[in-house]
Structure formats: C-alpha cells, structure tokens
C-alpha positions in Angstrom: -25.1 41.0 -82.4 -27.4 38.4 -80.7 -30.5 36.8 -82.1 -33.6 36.9 -79.9 -36.3 34.4 -80.8 -39.6 35.4 -79.4 -42.5 33.0 -79.0 -46.0 34.5 -78.3 -48.8 33.7 -76.0 -51.9 31.7 -77.0 -53.5 33.3 -80.0 -50.5 35.6 -80.5 -48.6 36.2 -83.7 -45.6 38.2 -84.9 -47.3 41.4 -84.0 -47.6 40.4 -80.3 -44.1 41.9 -79.6 -44.4 45.0 -81.8 -44.6 47.4 -78.8 -41.3 46.3 -77.3 -39.2 46.2 -80.6 -38.4 49.9 -80.8 -36.9 49.8 -77.3 -34.6 46.9 -77.8 -30.8 47.6 -78.1 -29.4 47.7 -81.6 -27.2 44.7 -80.9 -30.3 42.6 -80.5 -31.8 41.0 -83.6 -35.4 40.2 -82.8 -36.9 37.2 -84.6 -40.6 36.7 -83.9 -41.9 33.2 -84.4 -45.2 32.7 -86.1 -47.4 29.7 -85.1 -49.2 27.9 -87.8 -52.7 29.2 -88.7 -52.2 32.9 -87.9 -50.4 36.1 -89.0 -48.1 35.4 -91.9 -49.1 31.7 -91.8 -52.8 32.3 -91.6 -53.4 30.2 -94.7 -52.1 27.1 -92.9 -54.2 25.0 -90.6 -53.8 25.1 -86.8 -51.6 22.3 -85.5 -53.6 20.2 -83.1 -51.0 17.9 -81.6 -48.4 19.3 -79.1 -45.5 17.2 -80.4 -46.1 18.4 -84.0 -46.5 22.0 -82.7 -43.1 21.6 -81.0 -41.5 20.1 -84.1 -42.8 22.9 -86.3 -41.3 25.6 -84.1 -38.0 23.7 -83.7 -37.6 23.5 -87.5 -38.6 27.2 -87.9 -36.0 28.4 -85.3 -33.2 26.2 -86.6 -33.7 27.5 -90.2 -33.5 31.1 -89.0 -30.6 30.5 -86.6 -27.4 32.3 -87.7 -24.3 30.3 -86.9 -22.1 33.4 -86.8 -23.8 34.9 -83.8 -25.1 33.9 -80.3 -28.8 33.6 -79.6 -31.4 33.8 -76.8 -35.1 32.9 -76.6 -38.1 34.5 -75.0 -41.4 32.8 -74.4 -44.6 34.5 -73.3 -47.2 32.3 -71.5 -47.7 29.3 -73.9 -44.4 30.4 -75.5 -42.6 29.9 -72.1 -43.6 26.2 -72.0 -42.5 25.7 -75.6 -39.1 27.4 -75.0 -38.5 25.3 -72.0 -39.3 22.1 -73.9 -37.1 23.1 -76.9 -34.1 23.8 -74.6 -34.5 20.9 -72.1 -34.9 18.5 -75.0 -32.0 20.1 -77.0 -34.1 20.8 -80.0 -32.3 24.0 -81.0 -28.8 24.0 -82.6 -26.2 25.3 -80.2 -26.5 26.4 -76.5 -28.4 29.7 -76.0 -26.9 32.6 -74.0 -30.1 33.3 -72.1 -33.8 32.4 -71.9 -36.7 34.6 -70.8 -39.9 33.1 -69.5 -42.8 35.5 -69.2 -46.2 35.2 -67.7 -46.0 31.5 -66.9 -46.0 29.9 -63.5 -44.7 26.4 -62.6 -44.6 23.9 -65.4 -44.2 21.0 -63.0 -47.8 20.6 -62.1 -51.0 20.5 -64.2 -53.0 23.8 -63.8 -56.6 24.8 -64.2 -55.6 26.8 -67.3 -54.8 23.5 -69.1 -58.6 22.8 -69.2 -59.7 26.2 -70.4 -60.2 24.9 -74.0 -62.9 22.6 -72.6 -65.0 25.5 -71.5 -68.1 26.7 -73.4 -67.4 29.7 -75.7 -69.1 32.1 -73.2 -67.0 30.8 -70.3 -63.8 30.8 -72.3 -64.3 34.4 -73.4 -64.9 35.5 -69.8 -61.7 33.8 -68.7 -59.5 35.4 -71.4 -61.2 38.8 -70.7 -60.4 38.5 -67.0 -56.8 37.8 -67.8 -56.7 41.2 -69.6 -56.5 39.7 -73.1 -59.5 41.1 -74.9 -60.2 44.7 -75.8 -63.8 45.9 -75.2 -64.0 46.9 -78.8 -63.6 43.3 -79.9 -66.2 42.1 -77.4 -68.7 44.4 -79.0 -68.3 42.8 -82.4 -69.5 39.2 -82.3 -68.2 38.3 -85.8 -64.7 39.7 -85.1 -64.8 38.2 -81.6 -65.3 34.7 -83.1 -62.3 35.2 -85.5 -60.2 36.6 -82.7 -60.9 33.6 -80.3 -60.3 30.8 -82.7 -56.4 30.8 -82.5 -56.6 31.4 -78.8 -58.7 28.3 -78.2 -56.6 26.2 -80.6 -53.4 27.2 -78.6 -55.1 26.5 -75.3 -55.8 23.0 -76.6 -52.1 22.7 -77.3 -51.3 24.0 -73.8 -53.7 21.4 -72.4 -51.5 18.6 -73.9 -48.3 19.9 -72.3 -46.7 17.5 -69.7 -43.6 18.4 -67.8 -40.9 15.7 -68.2 -40.3 13.4 -65.2 -36.5 13.5 -65.6 -35.8 16.6 -63.6 -35.1 18.4 -66.9 -33.1 21.6 -66.8 -32.0 24.2 -69.4 -28.3 24.9 -70.0 -28.3 28.7 -69.7 -29.1 31.6 -67.4 -32.7 32.6 -67.4 -35.0 35.4 -66.4 -38.5 34.8 -65.1 -40.8 37.8 -65.7 -44.3 37.8 -64.2 -47.1 39.7 -62.5 -47.8 38.8 -58.9 -51.5 39.4 -59.7 -51.5 36.9 -62.6 -53.4 33.7 -61.7 -51.4 31.8 -64.3 -48.1 32.6 -62.4 -48.7 30.3 -59.4 -45.7 28.5 -57.9 -43.4 30.8 -59.8 -40.5 29.8 -57.5 -40.4 26.4 -59.2 -38.4 27.9 -62.0 -35.3 28.1 -59.7 -35.0 24.3 -60.1 -35.2 24.3 -63.9 -31.8 25.6 -65.0 -28.2 24.5 -64.5 -27.2 28.2 -64.3 -28.6 31.4 -62.7 -32.2 32.5 -62.5 -33.4 36.1 -62.1 -36.9 37.1 -61.2 -38.7 40.3 -62.2 -42.2 41.5 -61.2 -44.1 43.6 -63.7 -47.6 45.0 -64.0 -50.9 43.7 -62.5 -52.3 41.1 -65.0 -51.3 38.3 -67.4 -50.9 40.6 -70.4 -48.4 43.0 -68.8 -46.6 43.2 -72.1 -49.5 45.4 -73.4 -48.8 48.2 -70.9 -45.3 47.6 -69.6 -43.5 46.9 -72.9 -40.7 49.4 -72.2 -40.0 47.9 -68.8 -39.9 44.5 -70.4 -37.5 45.7 -73.1 -35.2 47.3 -70.4 -34.9 43.9 -68.7 -34.1 42.1 -71.9 -31.5 44.8 -72.8 -29.8 44.5 -69.4 -29.7 40.7 -69.4 -28.3 40.5 -72.9 -25.7 43.4 -72.6 -22.9 41.0 -71.6 -23.3 38.9 -74.7 -22.4 41.6 -77.2 -19.7 40.5 -79.7 
C-alpha cells in the first residue's frame, strides 16, 4: 500500500479528483487535500497569505501520514507549486517515493497567471473559461457563477504570492510532469528537469489546462505505472 496525497488546482476541492479515483490501483490509498474555505472546510475562511496556506497544508498532510507505509504526492496546477515547496523545504515527514506535477509550467520565473487575481471579474472569468475551467451551465447562472469564482480568485491570489527559492532547490525523489502542450500555463515545462535529485518523466495529455476533466483514465494509468514499483 502507498498513500497518494492529492492537491487540487485553484478553486478545487476534494471532489476535483473524483473521476480518476475508480481507476487507481487498489494498492494506492488516495488522500485528497482540502484547502481552507471550500468543500468539507467551507465554513472556514480562505487563507490569504501564502506561507500560512503552506503551513496549513503541511500540518494536514503530516497528520494524515501513515508511518507504516510509503507515500507520494500529486499536485495539479496551484497544487504543483505547493507540492514542490513542501518537498524542497522538507515540510513533510519522511521522503516520498514519487511526486506528480500536473498542469504547471516552470516555477522558476514569474508568469502572467500570477497576476490574474488583479483582473476585473469579467476579465478573470474569461481567462478561466479560456483555460477550460468553467462549464457553460455555470456561466448562465450569475448567482452560482459568483459563488463558483470566489475560491478560484482566492487561490490565484495565493499563486500570485509564490516565489521560487533562489537556492537551486530540488526535491529528493523521482517525479512525473504531466501537461498539455496547448496549455498556456505550461510554458518552459523543461525547467522541471533541473528540480529533482532523481529522475524526471514527462507525459503529454489532452489539449487544455483542465485535461483531468476529460483524460482522467489516462492520468490514472500514468499514476498506476509510476507507483507500481513501490508496492509493499
């Protein structure tokens, strides 16, 4: 058995990974991480400072970590930046067997997406829609759209505060980088090669940022293959 901690994209919650769960091997114990202010933690306030956001997730994972089995982490978009920080700063107990970074390009340079939270509501909605992250049914319901967008904008504010460390930080395990070549948020994807002390594997999936919504089985297949060798 191996635990797989899964950190969602901006605005995501525990349900963001529901589609891939039925396709994961039985030896994988998926643990979806809930950010403050949404899903099962919706009664809590959004965390507004990146360091506190990181601290909160670190504590959550360490509480859920089972010392009797190995673990891996998967981050999607915002979750990828958080996973990298947690591992490069040694914030999780024990060394992971593998890390998956999905839908996130280079962390080494500031990107335009880190300013998205400064856009007007209309401009911000258009950007997220163009990325493939809003269903047309949500767009047609202004009240529900407002509720839907709040956690996304809060998380993009967190992403806007992310700064890559200047110390040539690396993670201590093998990693897989999973991305769509058509995703504008996956620029300079090759920079990930320099961010691990071990091996890096690259996989191309889908045609937009939210490839998890259509290519969930393919994503699960990659996870299963990479984690097969860690069965105990």
